[in-house]
C-alpha positions, 0 to 999 in steps of 0.5 A: 500500500502506497504511504498517505504522505508519498499519495500526498505529495504526488496528488495535493498539487493537481487536486488543488489546481483542478478543485479552484479550476473548478470551484474557484480559489476559495472553495478550491482551497478548503474543499482539497485540504477536506478531501485530504483531510478526509483521505488522511482518516480513512487511509487504510481503506483508500490507499488500497485502493487501485486509483486513490486519487480519483477517489480523493477528487471525487470527495473534493468534487463533492465539498466543493459542490457543498461549499459553492453559491451556484448563483455567484461566478466562479473567482479565479482572479487571486489580489486585485492590484497586482500585476498579472502573470497571465493574460489579464482576459483570462480569469473572466474567459475560464470563469466563462467555461463550464466545470468540466471544461475549465478543470480539463483545461487546468490540468491539461494546459497549466499542469500538462497532463496527457488527456489520457492522465486528466480521464483517469484522475478525473474517472471519464473516457479519454474522448469525454476529456478531450471533447471537453478540451476542444470547447474548452479551448474553442470558447477560450480562443473566442473570447480572448480573441485568438485565431487559429490558422 
């Protein structure tokens, strides 16, 4: 069985990115923390699973849904008044994507995961990940005025 400490080192960052992409920084951070605490408390059972990372992502997703107020837009901007590290229009363009599209785009393009890795982590088919990625990137390009030749 995988040691929890090793699991944590390998999963915390992508889990945090995925949940922040899905629910915004505040809810995503809290959902990540709660999911990892749950994993720690239940490691004897979870550690023996074939895909504990995917299971813990699902726990975080449930927590995020519980914590999020669906009437408010997802906040992907960290601190106002700071120099942007990315294209200034990107946070609002990302916020315009569906949660699944945003999560897939972040995992593939920000973290450099393959579509197969993303599919495994999110418990989706590779074709579903590809579809969310294509649709998300098309919306982002349109919103940001990027032409693809």
